[in-house]
Every structure is written in structure tokens, then in C-alpha cells.
C-alpha positions in Angstrom: 0.0 0.0 0.0 1.4 3.4 -0.9 1.3 6.5 1.2 -1.6 8.0 -0.5 -3.6 4.7 0.1 -2.7 4.7 3.6 -3.8 8.3 4.3 -7.1 7.7 2.5 -7.7 4.5 4.6 -7.0 6.5 7.9 -9.1 9.4 6.7 -12.1 7.1 5.7 -12.4 5.9 9.3 -14.3 9.2 10.4 -15.8 10.9 7.3 -17.6 13.4 9.4 -14.7 15.0 11.0 -11.1 16.1 10.0 -8.7 13.2 10.6 -5.1 13.9 11.5 -1.8 12.5 12.2 1.9 12.3 11.0 3.6 10.8 8.1 6.7 9.2 9.4 9.7 7.6 7.6 11.1 4.4 8.8 12.5 1.2 7.2 12.9 3.2 3.9 9.2 3.7 3.6 6.5 6.2 4.4 4.1 5.2 7.3 1.0 6.9 8.7 0.9 7.5 12.5 -2.8 8.2 13.3 -3.7 10.7 16.0 -7.0 11.5 17.7 -8.3 15.0 16.7 -8.7 16.9 19.9 -10.2 20.0 18.4 -13.7 21.1 19.7 -14.8 21.7 16.1 -13.8 18.6 14.5 -15.7 19.3 11.3 -13.7 22.5 10.6 -10.3 21.9 12.2 -7.9 19.6 13.8 -5.8 19.7 16.8 -2.8 17.5 18.1 -1.8 18.4 21.6 1.8 19.6 21.9 2.7 16.6 24.3 1.6 14.1 21.6 3.5 16.0 18.9 6.7 16.1 21.1 6.4 12.2 21.7 6.1 11.5 18.0 8.9 14.0 17.2 11.3 12.3 19.8 10.6 8.7 18.8 10.1 8.8 15.1 11.4 10.6 11.9 8.4 13.0 11.1 8.3 13.9 7.5 4.9 15.7 7.6 1.6 16.3 9.2 -1.6 15.1 7.4 -5.2 16.0 7.8 -8.3 15.7 5.9 -10.8 18.5 4.8 -14.3 17.3 4.8 -16.0 20.4 3.5 -13.4 22.2 1.2 -10.8 21.4 -1.5 -7.4 19.9 -0.9 -5.5 23.2 -0.9 -4.0 24.1 2.5 -6.1 26.9 4.3 -4.2 30.1 5.3 -4.5 28.6 8.9 -2.9 25.4 7.8 -0.1 27.4 6.2 0.5 29.5 9.3 0.6 26.2 11.6 3.0 24.6 9.1 5.3 27.4 9.3 5.1 27.5 12.9 6.0 23.8 13.5 8.4 23.6 10.5 6.8 20.5 8.9 4.9 20.1 5.6 1.1 19.7 5.7 -0.4 17.1 3.5 -4.2 17.7 3.0 -6.6 15.2 1.6 -10.1 16.3 0.5 -13.1 14.1 0.8 -14.9 16.4 -1.8 -12.2 16.2 -4.6 -10.4 13.0 -3.4 -7.2 14.8 -4.2 -4.1 15.6 -2.2 -2.0 18.8 -1.7 1.2 19.4 0.0 2.4 22.7 1.6 5.9 23.1 2.4 7.0 25.6 4.9 9.8 28.0 4.5 11.9 26.4 7.1 12.0 22.5 7.7 12.6 20.4 10.8 13.2 17.2 8.8 15.3 16.1 5.7 14.5 18.0 2.4 15.4 15.0 0.6 12.7 12.8 2.3 10.2 15.6 1.9 11.0 15.6 -1.8 10.5 11.9 -2.0 7.2 12.3 -0.1 6.3 15.1 -2.6 6.9 12.8 -5.5 4.7 10.1 -3.9 2.0 12.4 -3.2 2.0 13.9 -6.7 2.1 10.6 -8.5 
């Protein structure tokens, strides 16, 4: 199963709320690390607590954060872009409406640009 299929499978578990998690790189392949969306408005946003974010960052090679948009297209929102720039990880967005992906890369990265480029190739295939 490729990374796009893994993300779609994770996102299809809850079609009425934004699903979120991390894309990690281990054993020379991309994997999905699913997180529970802790936002109050799960239909319009997602939230991963800092403690969980730090746990993943300290124990895995994070390549990106992924989440779904249930009511809009796959393009990263202005808020998505702002948070991506704050945490220094790309955001991969999957839209239920269009069934397409987008990837937003922040100005500064806290991960390997080579691995991000591989992910971008996989997402854009």
C-alpha cells in the first residue's frame, strides 16, 4: 500500500470530522501515525496536543503532518499554512470532496529535504 492509500484509509475511518496524524519515515518507507483529533470543532479543524507532537518527534522521523478536509478542497488553508510554518513540517491535505491531495512546504523545515521531496513525488504521482 502506498502512502496515499494509507492516508485515505486512515481518513475514511471518520468521514464526518477532520482526521489527522503524522507521516513518518521508517525502514525506507512512509508510514501513517494516526492521532485523535482533539479539536472542539472537529468538522472544521484539527488539533494535536503539543505533548503528543513532542512524543512523536522524539521517537520517530516525522516527514509531515496530514489531515483531511471534509467540506473544502485539498488546498491548505491560510491557517494550515500558518501552523505549518510554526511547526516547520509540511502539511499534507486530503479532501473528501475532490479525493485529491496537496502538500504545503513551510519556509523552514525540521526534517530532511530529501525525504520531503520523496514524499512530494509520492503524493503527486
